[in-house]
Biopython code that builds the backbone (N, CA, C, O; Angstrom):
import numpy as np
from Bio.PDB.StructureBuilder import StructureBuilder

atoms = [
    (1, "MET", "N", (7.822, 49.620, -38.166)),
    (1, "MET", "CA", (6.932, 48.672, -38.822)),
    (1, "MET", "C", (6.158, 49.338, -39.952)),
    (1, "MET", "O", (5.899, 48.722, -40.985)),
    (2, "ASN", "N", (5.791, 50.602, -39.749)),
    (2, "ASN", "CA", (5.060, 51.327, -40.778)),
    (2, "ASN", "C", (5.908, 51.504, -42.033)),
    (2, "ASN", "O", (5.391, 51.432, -43.148)),
    (3, "ASP", "N", (7.213, 51.735, -41.854)),
    (3, "ASP", "CA", (8.100, 51.870, -43.002)),
    (3, "ASP", "C", (8.154, 50.581, -43.803)),
    (3, "ASP", "O", (8.233, 50.613, -45.031)),
    (4, "LEU", "N", (8.113, 49.450, -43.116)),
    (4, "LEU", "CA", (8.125, 48.164, -43.804)),
    (4, "LEU", "C", (6.853, 47.990, -44.631)),
    (4, "LEU", "O", (6.906, 47.491, -45.755)),
    (5, "ASN", "N", (5.722, 48.395, -44.083)),
    (5, "ASN", "CA", (4.466, 48.334, -44.837)),
    (5, "ASN", "C", (4.521, 49.232, -46.065)),
    (5, "ASN", "O", (4.049, 48.853, -47.136)),
    (6, "ASP", "N", (5.102, 50.429, -45.909)),
    (6, "ASP", "CA", (5.253, 51.336, -47.043)),
    (6, "ASP", "C", (6.133, 50.721, -48.117)),
    (6, "ASP", "O", (5.855, 50.854, -49.309)),
    (7, "LEU", "N", (7.193, 50.048, -47.693)),
    (7, "LEU", "CA", (8.086, 49.408, -48.652)),
    (7, "LEU", "C", (7.357, 48.318, -49.425)),
    (7, "LEU", "O", (7.498, 48.218, -50.644)),
    (8, "TYR", "N", (6.579, 47.502, -48.722)),
    (8, "TYR", "CA", (5.809, 46.456, -49.402)),
    (8, "TYR", "C", (4.797, 47.056, -50.369)),
    (8, "TYR", "O", (4.584, 46.515, -51.454)),
    (9, "LEU", "N", (4.175, 48.162, -49.991)),
    (9, "LEU", "CA", (3.222, 48.827, -50.865)),
    (9, "LEU", "C", (3.911, 49.338, -52.122)),
    (9, "LEU", "O", (3.382, 49.196, -53.224)),
    (10, "LEU", "N", (5.083, 49.927, -51.962)),
    (10, "LEU", "CA", (5.824, 50.419, -53.117)),
    (10, "LEU", "C", (6.257, 49.269, -54.016)),
    (10, "LEU", "O", (6.146, 49.361, -55.239)),
    (11, "LEU", "N", (6.750, 48.186, -53.419)),
    (11, "LEU", "CA", (7.153, 47.030, -54.219)),
    (11, "LEU", "C", (5.963, 46.445, -54.972)),
    (11, "LEU", "O", (6.100, 46.027, -56.121)),
    (12, "PHE", "N", (4.802, 46.413, -54.332)),
    (12, "PHE", "CA", (3.598, 45.933, -55.001)),
    (12, "PHE", "C", (3.248, 46.821, -56.189)),
    (12, "PHE", "O", (2.894, 46.324, -57.258)),
    (13, "ALA", "N", (3.348, 48.137, -56.002)),
    (13, "ALA", "CA", (3.045, 49.064, -57.090)),
    (13, "ALA", "C", (4.012, 48.882, -58.254)),
    (13, "ALA", "O", (3.608, 48.931, -59.416)),
    (14, "VAL", "N", (5.286, 48.672, -57.943)),
    (14, "VAL", "CA", (6.283, 48.455, -58.993)),
    (14, "VAL", "C", (5.990, 47.157, -59.741)),
    (14, "VAL", "O", (6.058, 47.114, -60.969)),
    (15, "GLN", "N", (5.665, 46.103, -58.998)),
    (15, "GLN", "CA", (5.331, 44.830, -59.641)),
    (15, "GLN", "C", (4.082, 44.970, -60.510)),
    (15, "GLN", "O", (4.006, 44.390, -61.593)),
    (16, "LEU", "N", (3.114, 45.735, -60.036)),
    (16, "LEU", "CA", (1.901, 45.955, -60.814)),
    (16, "LEU", "C", (2.216, 46.694, -62.107)),
    (16, "LEU", "O", (1.667, 46.367, -63.159)),
    (17, "MET", "N", (3.098, 47.689, -62.035)),
    (17, "MET", "CA", (3.500, 48.405, -63.248)),
    (17, "MET", "C", (4.230, 47.483, -64.212)),
    (17, "MET", "O", (3.986, 47.530, -65.418)),
    (18, "LYS", "N", (5.127, 46.640, -63.692)),
    (18, "LYS", "CA", (5.838, 45.698, -64.557)),
    (18, "LYS", "C", (4.863, 44.748, -65.233)),
    (18, "LYS", "O", (4.993, 44.454, -66.421)),
    (19, "PHE", "N", (3.877, 44.267, -64.465)),
    (19, "PHE", "CA", (2.857, 43.385, -65.026)),
    (19, "PHE", "C", (2.064, 44.119, -66.097)),
    (19, "PHE", "O", (1.799, 43.569, -67.167)),
    (20, "PHE", "N", (1.683, 45.368, -65.808)),
    (20, "PHE", "CA", (0.898, 46.151, -66.758)),
    (20, "PHE", "C", (1.640, 46.303, -68.080)),
    (20, "PHE", "O", (1.071, 46.075, -69.148)),
    (21, "PHE", "N", (2.911, 46.689, -68.007)),
    (21, "PHE", "CA", (3.641, 46.911, -69.245)),
    (21, "PHE", "C", (3.924, 45.611, -69.988)),
    (21, "PHE", "O", (4.020, 45.614, -71.215)),
    (22, "SER", "N", (4.058, 44.499, -69.267)),
    (22, "SER", "CA", (4.280, 43.225, -69.949)),
    (22, "SER", "C", (3.012, 42.751, -70.653)),
    (22, "SER", "O", (3.087, 42.022, -71.641)),
    (23, "LYS", "N", (1.853, 43.160, -70.151)),
    (23, "LYS", "CA", (0.579, 42.738, -70.738)),
    (23, "LYS", "C", (-0.029, 43.787, -71.662)),
    (23, "LYS", "O", (-1.089, 43.555, -72.244)),
    (24, "LEU", "N", (0.621, 44.927, -71.805)),
    (24, "LEU", "CA", (0.043, 46.037, -72.557)),
    (24, "LEU", "C", (-0.312, 45.635, -73.982)),
    (24, "LEU", "O", (-1.402, 45.943, -74.463)),
    (25, "GLU", "N", (0.598, 44.952, -74.652)),
    (25, "GLU", "CA", (0.355, 44.574, -76.041)),
    (25, "GLU", "C", (-0.865, 43.664, -76.153)),
    (25, "GLU", "O", (-1.696, 43.842, -77.044)),
    (26, "ASN", "N", (-0.972, 42.684, -75.246)),
    (26, "ASN", "CA", (-2.124, 41.779, -75.279)),
    (26, "ASN", "C", (-3.426, 42.516, -74.990)),
    (26, "ASN", "O", (-4.455, 42.222, -75.599)),
    (27, "LEU", "N", (-3.388, 43.469, -74.065)),
    (27, "LEU", "CA", (-4.600, 44.217, -73.738)),
    (27, "LEU", "C", (-5.065, 45.052, -74.924)),
    (27, "LEU", "O", (-6.266, 45.191, -75.159)),
    (28, "LEU", "N", (-4.117, 45.605, -75.667)),
    (28, "LEU", "CA", (-4.484, 46.440, -76.806)),
    (28, "LEU", "C", (-5.078, 45.618, -77.938)),
    (28, "LEU", "O", (-5.788, 46.156, -78.787)),
    (29, "LEU", "N", (-4.794, 44.314, -77.961)),
    (29, "LEU", "CA", (-5.348, 43.458, -78.999)),
    (29, "LEU", "C", (-6.784, 43.043, -78.695)),
    (29, "LEU", "O", (-7.484, 42.548, -79.578)),
    (30, "LEU", "N", (-7.231, 43.239, -77.458)),
    (30, "LEU", "CA", (-8.616, 42.922, -77.111)),
    (30, "LEU", "C", (-9.548, 43.945, -77.748)),
    (30, "LEU", "O", (-9.106, 44.943, -78.316)),
    (31, "SER", "N", (-10.835, 43.679, -77.641)),
    (31, "SER", "CA", (-11.793, 44.653, -78.163)),
    (31, "SER", "C", (-11.548, 45.998, -77.486)),
    (31, "SER", "O", (-11.086, 46.053, -76.346)),
    (32, "ASP", "N", (-11.855, 47.062, -78.185)),
    (32, "ASP", "CA", (-11.518, 48.413, -77.731)),
    (32, "ASP", "C", (-11.967, 48.692, -76.298)),
    (32, "ASP", "O", (-11.159, 49.103, -75.465)),
    (33, "CYS", "N", (-13.232, 48.475, -76.012)),
    (33, "CYS", "CA", (-13.768, 48.841, -74.693)),
    (33, "CYS", "C", (-13.120, 48.025, -73.585)),
    (33, "CYS", "O", (-12.682, 48.578, -72.577)),
    (34, "VAL", "N", (-13.059, 46.716, -73.770)),
    (34, "VAL", "CA", (-12.521, 45.853, -72.720)),
    (34, "VAL", "C", (-11.057, 46.180, -72.458)),
    (34, "VAL", "O", (-10.661, 46.360, -71.306)),
    (35, "GLY", "N", (-10.253, 46.260, -73.507)),
    (35, "GLY", "CA", (-8.828, 46.535, -73.355)),
    (35, "GLY", "C", (-8.560, 47.884, -72.722)),
    (35, "GLY", "O", (-7.740, 47.999, -71.811)),
    (36, "LEU", "N", (-9.251, 48.905, -73.205)),
    (36, "LEU", "CA", (-9.021, 50.253, -72.687)),
    (36, "LEU", "C", (-9.510, 50.392, -71.253)),
    (36, "LEU", "O", (-8.877, 51.076, -70.450)),
    (37, "CYS", "N", (-10.632, 49.751, -70.918)),
    (37, "CYS", "CA", (-11.124, 49.804, -69.534)),
    (37, "CYS", "C", (-10.152, 49.108, -68.586)),
    (37, "CYS", "O", (-9.910, 49.590, -67.479)),
    (38, "MET", "N", (-9.599, 47.982, -69.013)),
    (38, "MET", "CA", (-8.637, 47.271, -68.172)),
    (38, "MET", "C", (-7.385, 48.110, -67.968)),
    (38, "MET", "O", (-6.874, 48.211, -66.852)),
    (39, "ILE", "N", (-6.892, 48.713, -69.046)),
    (39, "ILE", "CA", (-5.696, 49.556, -68.954)),
    (39, "ILE", "C", (-5.949, 50.723, -68.003)),
    (39, "ILE", "O", (-5.126, 51.025, -67.139)),
    (40, "LYS", "N", (-7.103, 51.375, -68.175)),
    (40, "LYS", "CA", (-7.428, 52.526, -67.323)),
    (40, "LYS", "C", (-7.491, 52.121, -65.852)),
    (40, "LYS", "O", (-6.938, 52.809, -64.995)),
    (41, "ASN", "N", (-8.156, 51.017, -65.561)),
    (41, "ASN", "CA", (-8.295, 50.576, -64.170)),
    (41, "ASN", "C", (-6.953, 50.196, -63.557)),
    (41, "ASN", "O", (-6.682, 50.537, -62.406)),
    (42, "ILE", "N", (-6.113, 49.499, -64.310)),
    (42, "ILE", "CA", (-4.793, 49.112, -63.803)),
    (42, "ILE", "C", (-3.949, 50.351, -63.532)),
    (42, "ILE", "O", (-3.305, 50.453, -62.488)),
    (43, "MET", "N", (-3.951, 51.288, -64.469)),
    (43, "MET", "CA", (-3.139, 52.494, -64.293)),
    (43, "MET", "C", (-3.639, 53.331, -63.121)),
    (43, "MET", "O", (-2.840, 53.827, -62.327)),
    (44, "LEU", "N", (-4.953, 53.490, -63.008)),
    (44, "LEU", "CA", (-5.494, 54.290, -61.907)),
    (44, "LEU", "C", (-5.136, 53.679, -60.561)),
    (44, "LEU", "O", (-4.731, 54.393, -59.644)),
    (45, "ARG", "N", (-5.282, 52.372, -60.436)),
    (45, "ARG", "CA", (-4.970, 51.713, -59.162)),
    (45, "ARG", "C", (-3.480, 51.832, -58.840)),
    (45, "ARG", "O", (-3.105, 52.068, -57.692)),
    (46, "THR", "N", (-2.642, 51.668, -59.850)),
    (46, "THR", "CA", (-1.200, 51.768, -59.633)),
    (46, "THR", "C", (-0.818, 53.166, -59.161)),
    (46, "THR", "O", (-0.041, 53.318, -58.218)),
    (47, "PHE", "N", (-1.364, 54.185, -59.817)),
    (47, "PHE", "CA", (-1.027, 55.545, -59.421)),
    (47, "PHE", "C", (-1.616, 55.896, -58.060)),
    (47, "PHE", "O", (-1.034, 56.696, -57.328)),
    (48, "GLU", "N", (-2.764, 55.310, -57.708)),
    (48, "GLU", "CA", (-3.304, 55.508, -56.359)),
    (48, "GLU", "C", (-2.345, 54.944, -55.319)),
    (48, "GLU", "O", (-2.107, 55.569, -54.285)),
    (49, "LEU", "N", (-1.798, 53.766, -55.590)),
    (49, "LEU", "CA", (-0.861, 53.154, -54.647)),
    (49, "LEU", "C", (0.413, 53.984, -54.526)),
    (49, "LEU", "O", (0.922, 54.187, -53.424)),
    (50, "LEU", "N", (0.927, 54.461, -55.656)),
    (50, "LEU", "CA", (2.130, 55.296, -55.617)),
    (50, "LEU", "C", (1.849, 56.605, -54.883)),
    (50, "LEU", "O", (2.693, 57.093, -54.132)),
    (51, "ASP", "N", (0.674, 57.168, -55.100)),
    (51, "ASP", "CA", (0.307, 58.407, -54.415)),
    (51, "ASP", "C", (0.226, 58.188, -52.909)),
    (51, "ASP", "O", (0.662, 59.035, -52.129)),
    (52, "LEU", "N", (-0.335, 57.048, -52.501)),
    (52, "LEU", "CA", (-0.385, 56.731, -51.072)),
    (52, "LEU", "C", (1.016, 56.634, -50.481)),
    (52, "LEU", "O", (1.265, 57.096, -49.368)),
    (53, "TYR", "N", (1.922, 56.031, -51.235)),
    (53, "TYR", "CA", (3.275, 55.845, -50.712)),
    (53, "TYR", "C", (4.000, 57.178, -50.560)),
    (53, "TYR", "O", (4.656, 57.419, -49.546)),
    (54, "PHE", "N", (3.883, 58.036, -51.556)),
    (54, "PHE", "CA", (4.665, 59.269, -51.552)),
    (54, "PHE", "C", (3.983, 60.422, -50.827)),
    (54, "PHE", "O", (4.576, 61.491, -50.686)),
    (55, "SER", "N", (2.752, 60.229, -50.367)),
    (55, "SER", "CA", (2.080, 61.335, -49.671)),
    (55, "SER", "C", (2.403, 61.321, -48.179)),
    (55, "SER", "O", (1.925, 62.178, -47.435)),
]
sb = StructureBuilder()
sb.init_structure("model")
sb.init_model(0)
sb.init_chain("A")
sb.init_seg("    ")
for serial, (resi, resn, name, xyz) in enumerate(atoms, 1):
    if name == "N":
        sb.init_residue(resn, " ", resi, " ")
    sb.init_atom(name, np.array(xyz, "f"), 0.0, 1.0, " ", f" {name:<3s}", serial, name[0])
structure = sb.get_structure()
């Protein structure tokens, strides 16, 4: 059961990355602070999830 949870976590991280890259252009068009803060938060959370999966 734990492996299934890990798989769902990895799939969520992959979907989050796909969402991030699909929205990257729109985020960069926002004001500097808002766009960059959103990008930073999305990337940090995604890498935290990937780190949890692979650790």
